[in-house]
C-alpha positions as CSV (number, residue, x, y, z in Angstrom):
1,X,-0.1,0.1,0.0
2,X,2.8,2.2,0.9
3,X,4.6,1.7,-2.8
4,X,0.6,2.7,-4.2
5,X,0.6,5.5,-2.1
6,X,4.2,7.0,-3.1
7,X,3.4,6.3,-7.0
8,X,-0.1,8.2,-6.4
9,X,1.4,11.7,-7.5
10,X,3.0,9.8,-10.5
11,X,0.0,8.4,-11.8
12,X,-1.7,11.6,-11.6
13,X,0.9,13.4,-13.4
14,X,0.2,10.5,-16.1
15,X,-3.5,11.1,-15.9
16,X,-3.5,14.5,-16.5
17,X,-0.8,14.9,-19.3
18,X,-2.6,12.2,-21.0
19,X,-6.1,14.0,-20.8
20,X,-4.1,17.1,-22.4
21,X,-2.7,15.3,-25.2
22,X,-5.8,14.3,-26.5
23,X,-7.4,17.8,-25.6
24,X,-4.6,20.2,-26.3
25,X,-6.8,23.2,-27.6
26,X,-8.8,22.9,-23.9
27,X,-4.9,22.3,-22.2
28,X,-3.6,25.1,-24.3
29,X,-6.4,27.2,-23.1
30,X,-6.7,26.4,-19.3
31,X,-3.1,26.2,-19.0
32,X,-3.0,29.8,-20.2
33,X,-6.3,31.3,-18.2
34,X,-4.8,29.4,-14.9
35,X,-0.7,29.4,-15.1
36,X,-0.7,32.5,-17.6
37,X,0.4,34.9,-14.5
38,X,2.9,32.2,-13.8
39,X,4.7,31.6,-17.5
40,X,6.6,34.0,-19.0
41,X,5.4,35.8,-21.8
42,X,1.6,35.0,-20.4
43,X,0.5,32.6,-23.0
44,X,0.8,28.6,-23.1
45,X,0.9,26.8,-26.3
46,X,-0.6,23.1,-27.1
47,X,2.6,21.4,-27.1
48,X,3.8,22.6,-23.8
49,X,0.3,22.7,-22.5
50,X,-0.1,19.0,-21.1
51,X,3.1,18.8,-19.3
52,X,2.4,22.2,-17.7
53,X,-1.0,20.9,-16.2
54,X,0.5,17.9,-15.2
55,X,3.3,19.5,-13.1
56,X,0.5,21.9,-11.5
57,X,-1.2,18.4,-10.5
58,X,1.6,16.3,-9.4
59,X,2.7,19.5,-7.2
60,X,-0.3,19.5,-5.4
61,X,-0.8,15.9,-5.0
62,X,2.7,15.4,-3.3
63,X,1.5,18.8,-1.2
64,X,-1.9,16.7,-0.2
65,X,0.3,13.7,0.5
66,X,2.0,15.8,3.5
67,X,-1.1,17.5,4.7
68,X,-2.8,13.9,4.7
69,X,0.1,12.2,6.4
70,X,0.1,15.5,8.7
71,X,-3.8,15.1,9.7
72,X,-3.3,12.0,10.7
73,X,-0.7,12.7,13.2
74,X,2.1,10.8,11.3
75,X,5.8,11.6,10.9
76,X,6.5,12.9,7.0
77,X,9.2,10.5,5.5
78,X,12.4,13.1,5.0
79,X,12.2,11.9,0.9
80,X,8.8,13.2,0.8
81,X,9.6,16.5,1.8
82,X,12.6,16.0,-0.4
83,X,10.4,15.5,-3.3
84,X,8.1,18.5,-2.7
85,X,10.7,20.5,-2.4
86,X,12.4,19.2,-6.0
87,X,9.1,18.9,-7.9
88,X,7.9,22.6,-6.6
89,X,11.1,24.1,-7.4
90,X,12.1,22.0,-11.0
91,X,8.1,22.7,-11.5
92,X,7.9,26.1,-11.6
93,X,10.9,26.8,-13.6
94,X,9.0,24.2,-15.7
95,X,6.0,26.0,-15.3
96,X,7.7,29.8,-15.7
97,X,10.1,28.6,-18.8
98,X,7.0,26.3,-20.2
99,X,9.9,23.4,-20.8
100,X,9.3,20.2,-19.5
101,X,12.9,19.9,-19.2
102,X,13.5,20.9,-15.9
103,X,10.9,18.3,-14.3
104,X,12.2,15.6,-16.3
105,X,15.1,16.1,-14.0
106,X,12.7,15.6,-10.6
107,X,12.8,11.5,-11.1
108,X,16.8,11.5,-11.4
109,X,17.5,14.0,-8.7
110,X,15.4,12.3,-5.9
111,X,16.8,8.8,-6.9
112,X,20.3,9.9,-6.2
113,X,19.4,11.6,-3.3
114,X,18.1,8.7,-2.2
115,X,21.0,6.5,-3.1
116,X,23.3,9.1,-1.7
117,X,21.7,9.3,1.5
118,X,21.7,5.5,1.9
119,X,25.7,5.1,0.7
120,X,26.9,8.3,3.3
121,X,25.0,6.7,6.0
122,X,26.8,3.9,5.7
123,X,30.1,4.9,4.7
124,X,30.2,8.5,6.9
125,X,28.1,7.4,10.2
126,X,27.9,3.5,10.1
127,X,24.4,3.5,9.7
128,X,22.5,1.2,7.9
129,X,19.7,3.0,6.0
130,X,17.9,-0.1,5.0
131,X,18.3,-2.1,8.4
132,X,16.9,0.8,9.7
133,X,14.0,0.9,8.2
134,X,13.3,-3.0,8.2
135,X,15.3,-4.7,10.9
136,X,12.7,-4.7,13.2
137,X,10.9,-7.2,11.1
138,X,13.9,-9.9,10.5
139,X,17.4,-10.5,11.5
140,X,20.2,-10.9,8.7
141,X,23.7,-11.1,9.7
142,X,25.1,-7.4,9.4
143,X,27.6,-8.3,6.0
144,X,23.8,-9.0,4.3
145,X,22.5,-6.0,5.7
146,X,25.2,-3.9,4.3
147,X,24.9,-5.6,0.3
148,X,21.2,-5.0,1.1
149,X,21.9,-1.7,1.1
150,X,24.6,-1.2,-1.2
151,X,22.5,-2.9,-3.7
152,X,19.8,-0.1,-3.2
153,X,22.6,2.1,-4.2
154,X,23.3,0.7,-7.0
155,X,19.6,0.1,-7.9
156,X,19.1,4.4,-7.6
157,X,21.8,5.3,-9.3
158,X,21.1,3.4,-12.5
159,X,17.4,4.4,-11.9
160,X,18.4,8.0,-12.1
161,X,20.7,7.6,-15.4
162,X,17.8,5.5,-16.9
163,X,15.5,8.1,-16.5
164,X,17.7,10.9,-17.7
165,X,18.2,8.4,-21.3
166,X,14.3,8.3,-21.5
167,X,13.1,11.8,-20.9
168,X,16.3,13.1,-23.3
169,X,16.3,10.5,-26.4
170,X,12.2,9.7,-26.4
171,X,9.2,12.2,-26.5
172,X,7.7,13.9,-23.4
173,X,4.9,10.8,-24.0
174,X,7.2,8.2,-24.1
175,X,9.1,9.6,-20.6
176,X,5.8,9.8,-19.2
177,X,4.7,6.3,-19.4
178,X,8.0,5.3,-18.8
179,X,7.8,7.1,-15.5
180,X,4.6,5.0,-14.6
181,X,4.7,1.8,-15.9
182,X,8.7,2.0,-16.0
183,X,9.6,3.0,-12.7
184,X,6.9,1.2,-10.7
185,X,7.4,-2.0,-12.3
186,X,11.5,-1.9,-12.3
187,X,10.5,-1.2,-8.6
188,X,8.3,-3.9,-8.0
189,X,11.2,-6.3,-9.6
190,X,13.6,-5.2,-7.6
191,X,12.0,-5.6,-4.3
192,X,10.3,-8.9,-5.3
193,X,14.2,-10.0,-5.5
194,X,15.2,-8.3,-2.8
195,X,13.0,-10.3,-1.1
196,X,14.3,-13.9,-2.1
197,X,17.3,-12.8,-1.4
198,X,16.5,-11.7,2.3
199,X,14.4,-15.0,2.5
200,X,17.4,-17.0,1.7
201,X,19.3,-15.2,4.9
202,X,17.0,-14.7,7.7
203,X,18.7,-15.9,10.8
204,X,16.1,-18.7,12.3
205,X,14.6,-17.7,15.3
206,X,16.2,-19.5,18.6
207,X,14.0,-17.5,21.3
208,X,10.9,-20.3,20.9
């Protein structure tokens, strides 16, 4: 459920982009009316309108996620705050310059920030981020936890590069498809592979 919750803004971005792409005249008019005061020149054309409207949706959705978590009295993950900061900064640049190049960098920067936090935590602070998240659910040797931690570092590094390759070598519509289906699909495959690996190395319970 957490994965679905985390991917909700991406799904809404996808939905708005696809709808606006299929109704470009409406999208251009709506984007000009709603975002004209934020856009350089004040007018949004049909070509850039879908990604601008989708960017507004993803900013609002990410903020709504944080408000929902706070309303339930729960702590907001640091990465969600980082995601909000990135999508707001890069999204605002996308809207003002009406260029999708800025928002296309957002997934990569977020992947690399997550990977760097795990790497720095291990090498500098001697703290295993994955063990901190999952250590209460399973018992594993420290060497295994370190392998798992570094595997996530590698995964985030690769995903960041893959996002840039798709974003700047294929049409924006292809990148939008990859952002939802490719990103979620690869994440699920990696999690399943991790689960299989962890299951093989779980220490037996000797307390009973």
